[in-house]
N, C-alpha and C positions, 0 to 999 in steps of 0.2 A: 806698323803690324804692333799687338800687345794683349793684354787680357781685355776682357768686357767690360765696358763703361770705364773707361780709362781717359777719355775725350781724343780718339783718333777721329770718329766722322768731324768732330767740331773743328779740331785742329786742321783737318782733309780742307772745310768749308772756305776755313780761314786765307790757307794759304793760296785756293786758287780763286779766292774772293768771291766765290758766289754760294748760294746756300745748291748744293747739288743733294748732299747725303742726308739721308733724314738722320736726325737727332732724338735724343731721347733718354731721360734718367734711368730706364728700365734696360738692362743688361742685356746684349745681342739681340740692339737694334738691327743694326747693320746684318745682311746677310751673305747678297750678293756683292762681290766687291763691284767699286764705281772708280770709273778712271774719269782723267779731264787732264789734256794738253793744255801747260801753261810755258810762256813764254821767258827767260829770265837774261837777261844781259848776252843775247845771243842764242843762248839755250835753249833747243826745244826739250821741254821736261813733259813724260809723263807721269801723274801723280796715280796713285792706286789707293782707294780704300777697301780695306778688309774687314772681314769681320772677327768678333773676339775671340780668342785662342783661349780651352781651358774649359770651356763647357762640358755639360753631360757628353761621354765620351760613347753612352751606351745609345743617346737617341741619335737616329736617321739623319734628322735634320742639323743638330748642331754636329756630327760628326762631317757631314757635307760641310758645312761652315768652315769647319776646320781644315778639310782637305785643301778648301780654295785656297783660303790664307795662305797654307803653305807653300801652295804652287806658287803664288804671287811673290812668295817672302824669295824662294830660292831661285825666280829667274829675275829680280830686281838687281839694278846695280847698287842701288842704295836700300840700306832698310832703315826708316825711322823707328825707332825701337821706341814706342809711347810707355812712358812708365807714372805710375799716381804717385805725385808727390805728398800727398795728404795719405794715404792708406800704407807709405811705406812698401819694403820690399817684402814679397811675400816668396813663400815654398814654389809657386806656381812660374813665378819670375823667374826663378833659380833653375827650375827648367826649361822654360823656353832660352835662357841665356847657354844651356848647354844646347839646344837642338841649332842656334842662330852660329854658333861655333864652328859647327859641323857643315851647314848649308849656306850662310849669305855669304857674299863677297863682302861689302863693307855695311859696316850696323852705324848707327849715331843714338846715343842713347840721350832721348828729348825727356826730360822729367816733367810733366805737366800738373800744371793746376796749381803752380809757383804764382798767384793774382800780384803779392807784395814784396818787396825786398824782405821783410818780416819772417816771409814762409822760406826765404833762402838756406836757411839751416836744416830745413826738413832734408833736404838732398841728400845730407853726411849720408845716408843709409845706404843711399844708390853706389857708396864707393866700394863697396864688397864685390862689385861686379867684375872689377878692373878696369873699366872704361877710361880712356886715354883724356876726357873730358864728357863732362854733362852740360847738356844745353838745355836750361832752363826758360821755360816759355809757361803763357798762360792763352790757350786757344782760346778762351771764350772772353778775354779783356787783350785780344792782341797784344800780349808781353812777349818782347824777345821772338817774335818771329822775323823781324829783319835779320839777327845773328845767326836764327835757323838759316834763311836764305842763302846767306853770303856762305857758311859753315858749306852747305849742299853744291854751291856753285863751284867751291875750291878742291871738292873730289871728284869734276867732273870733269875730261878732256879739254882742251881748245873749241871752240866752235872751228867749223871748215865752213868754208866758202864752196861750196858744191855746187855744179851746171843744174839747171833746172832738171829733172825727175818725175816719171808718170806718179809718184804721190805728192810731189807737191803742185803739179799742174794739175792735181784731183781738187786740192784745193779752191782753184778758181771757178772749178765748175758749179753748176745749181747743185741746190741739195734736194735729196729727197728722203723725207721725214716718215718712215711707215710705222704706225704703233700700233702696237696688238692691245685691244682692249676686252672686256668681259666680264661678266662675275668672277670670283672665287672658283677655282678649281675647274676651270672648262679648258683648260689647256693651252695657256700663253707662254710658259716660261718652254714646255717641250717644243712647240711651235717655233718657237728662236733658238732652239737648237738644231731644231729641223734645217734650219735657213743656213745657221752659219756652220754644219755639219761637229760639230762641237758640244762638249758640255760646259757652253758658256754660263748659264743659269742654273742654278738649284732647284729640281725638280721633287716634290714631296707630296704622296695624299694630301697630307694635310691643307686644307686650304689656308690662304693665306700667306704663305711661303714669301714670296714676293712682296716686299714694302716700298723699295724704290723705284725711281725708272731707271730703269737700265739702259744704258743708250750705246751699243757696238755697229761699230763701222764696218758695211757688207765690202766685202771684194771690189774693186773698182768695173764697173758695167756687169756686175752679176746679175742683176735685177734688171735695169733701166739702163739705155748704152748712154753713153756719152753724160751722164751724173750722177755724182757723189750721193750714196744710201747708207741711211742710218736707219738700223732698227731698234726699235726702242719696245722695252719689256716693261709692262707696268703692274702693280697691285691691282687685284680684283674687288669688283666696287658691290657690297651690300648695301641694302636698304638702307638709309640715315638711321630710320628707327629702331632696326635690328646691331647699330653700332654702338656700342659701350666704352670701349678702349679710343683714347684721344690719340694713340698711337696709329690705329687702324684711318682715324676720320682724317689725318694730315696726311696718308699715303695718298686715300681717295681723292684729296684735293691734289694730289700730286697727279692722279691720274688725270683727272680734268684739266689739269695744266698742262699736260703733254697732249691730250685731244687737242687744245687750241695753238699747239705750237707744230702741228703735224703735218703732213702734205695728204697721205693715204691712211686712211686708218681703219683695220683690220676687226672689223666687231665677232667675237669670237662667240658663238652661241653652240650650247653642249647638245649634240642630239639627239639623245637619249632623253631630256626635260622639257626639250622644244624651247620657245621663247615663253618666256617668263615674265609678270609685271617688271621687274627689274631689267631686265632685255630691252624692253621697251625704254623705261628712265633712260636708259645708255643710247640709245639709237637718238632720243630725244635732244642727250647734249651736244651729242655726233653733227645732227640737223641744226641746233642753234648756232655751233662754233663755225657751220657753211663749209665742212671739211669734205673732200671726195671721202670715200666708203665703199667697201666691200663687203658683205654679208660672207661670213664662212662659217658655216655647219661643221664641228668638227666630230671625233668619236663616230663617224658614222660608219666604222667597221663592225661598231658595238649593235647598230640597229639592222644591219643588213645581216648580221648571225640569225636576227627571227623572224627573218621575210622569204619564201620562198626564191627560187632563180627566177622562176615565171614573173613575179609580180617585182621584180627588182627596180626594172624602170617605171614599172605604173605607181608603183607606191615614192619614189625619187619624184615624181609630178605631182603629187597630192601634196607632199610635205613640202616641200615649194609650194605651191599654191595655198595652204594654211601660212607660211611665213609671210608669203606677200598681205593675205590678208591682215596678219599681226602689225604689222611692220608697213602700213598700206603708207606713211608720210615718205618711205625710202623706197619708193616702185622702183625707181632708176637705177638703184644700187645692185649688180650682179652678185649671184650667191654660188659660192662654192660648195660642194662637199667635199670633205676630205679627212684625214684620220693623221693627226699630227704626231701619232706613237708608232704606227708606222708606214708613214713616208705618201699614203694614197693618195693620190688626188695635189700631190705638191705640184706637179708641172701644171696644171688649169689652174692653180693659185698664181703662179706666177706671170703665163699667161693674162689674164686680169687685171695685175697689178701693172703691167708693161700697156694693157689698153687703157688702164684707167688713165696713167702718166700720160700716155698721148691724147687721150682725149683731153685732159688739161692743156694741151698745147696745143690743140687744132683752130686756128684762126674762124672767126662767123664774119662771113663778107656782108659788109654793112647792108649791101642792095640787093643780096638775096635775102636777108633778116628781113628787112620792109617789105619787100615782096611778099613772103609767109603772113607776117602781120596783116597785112591788109586783106588779104586774101581770106583769113581766118576772120577778121571783121567785117566782112563783107555776107560769108555763109552763117558766120554764129554771130551776129552785132550784138554787142554788150546790151543789158539789162537796162530797162527805163528806173531813175532816181529821179520821181516826180516828171518834170517836164524835161530832164536834163538825161543826156547819154555823155559814158565816158568816152571819148576819142582818143584815139594815140596816131598823133601827127609822124612823128620820125624816130626812129630808135639805132642805137648803134654799141658795139658788144667793145667795151674796154678791161684789158687784163690788169694787176699790178695794184699800186695804191690805190682804198679808197680814198678819193678827196673829201677835207673836212668839210667843205661846204654841200657836198652831197647826202652828207652822214648827218647834217644839220637839217636838212631838207625831211626827215622824214619824221622829227620829233619837235618840231615849231608850230605844228598845226595844234588850234585850241580844241578842235574838233577831236576825236578820237580815230588818227590815220590808218588806210591798210597798212596792216602789218606784213612787213616785206623784213627777208631775211638778211640781216646784215654782220656783216662780222667785225673784229676789231684790227683795224689797221696795223696796228705795231705786232699783230704776228706774221704778214705776209713778209716783211721784208723787201731786200732786192732779191725777186726770186722770181723765173718765170713761170712758176709750176702753181698757179692760181686761178679759182676760177672765174669763168667771166662774169662781169658785171653790165648789164643790158642798161642804158643808160635813156630813157623813154620820154621823150617830148609829150605833156598832155596837155586835156583841155583844165580840169580838174581832178584831181588823184582822189578825193572823197568821194565821187562817183562808181569806183574804179569798186566791182564783186568780184570778192577773192577764189569763187567757184568759175567763175568765168575767167579770172587771171590762170587758177591751175587747168585750165581748157586747154588755154593758149600755151601754156608752158610744154603741155604734152605735145602738141602741136610741134613748137620748136624742137624738141628732142627727136621729133620724126625724121626731122629735116637734118638734124646737125649730128656728128658724132659725141653726145653727150652723156653715155653711160658711166654711172657710178659718180658724175659730175653736179653737184649744185648750179643751180643758177638765181642769180641777185638781182635784183631791179631796183633802179633810181632812178626813182619820180620828177621830173622838171615840172611845174604845173606853168601854164603858159603867161600867168601873169608874174 
């Protein structure tokens, strides 16, 4: 913890050796606290990056950041109080020193931005705090971090070798990453707090409150049985031409990365404004990443207030039809109407998440799949391309890693090949919750008509439980 812009997020990223927390020269970049677990010499440590303390207390957003940081510091075993070595001791630092003496258990005074040995003399100003030791570091240049780690470890009790517990066994389970995405101010943080039953993320009417991708583990089997569930709250995505701040642009790029790393994406849409152009672009990102998705119409309570009781059901059907027409390329995704503010529809959303997770694991028998394809080909044969016609000889569904040779098959054609949805294999990992890849052996994929393929895919979805799950095709020519 510490004042704004002293380098807390940079130090946090340096200690966890990951670029998790958003860093910027702009004060107050971090708002929601970010956590990460690391293992140092047998100790399992949770590091927490908090927002800067001492901004405008009259601002509701700054007051919420201050409150979250105080809660994190008062419940921590060790507080790393980060000080700016170049600015020196400030009145706010003295005020924080008084608060830490009353509430913190153990405090390490970390003087940051000491990039060279010549700057070590600047730390003399902080001796007025009465600290037994000043730890001089440079988070940006990774200087003094090893000494800081050793000091932290000396303050921790010796690691105990315990029998396997439920928490330790949870680490071995497959991980379901549920990512909430949408435009700014559609209720993603409110939805996150509703799932958790606590105020984990800061909620404010000001658009763009959330900047980092805030990951929070859910209680064991709270959503998907026998699965480790992680909920990810992301920054709202505006149209690129509307973004003039580089910090917001980086926040949007982190949201796009969170989509790529997710298992199931909850696409939140404001019920009052409906599907906008930006919502279509976000849905396009989800489709391009080939992720399982659920369309969540949030703030539905505001819409129902304008409707008469007799028209609720009919209006919901008409609204659902309008969403399907706007997002026609995601016709397989379930639609859930709910209100994160009141909790209305939460049970329906949980049921949809469970169903989509099961659909990701449902096997597709090879025999049944080939019978469906051959029957469809007889009833609706592919269109002729000149004198030739596209043919599928054999197909089988696989899950897990996409093999590199299969990825190359769709890119080596000199002619423009039929576009098939593919994903980057590095985002899958060793996880059973992956969309099915249908490997199809054909005569010549250049003869394939995309409209005919869409019709075949609808037939396959009618035969197998694939609601909310993308279907990926890998083509193998006979040659």
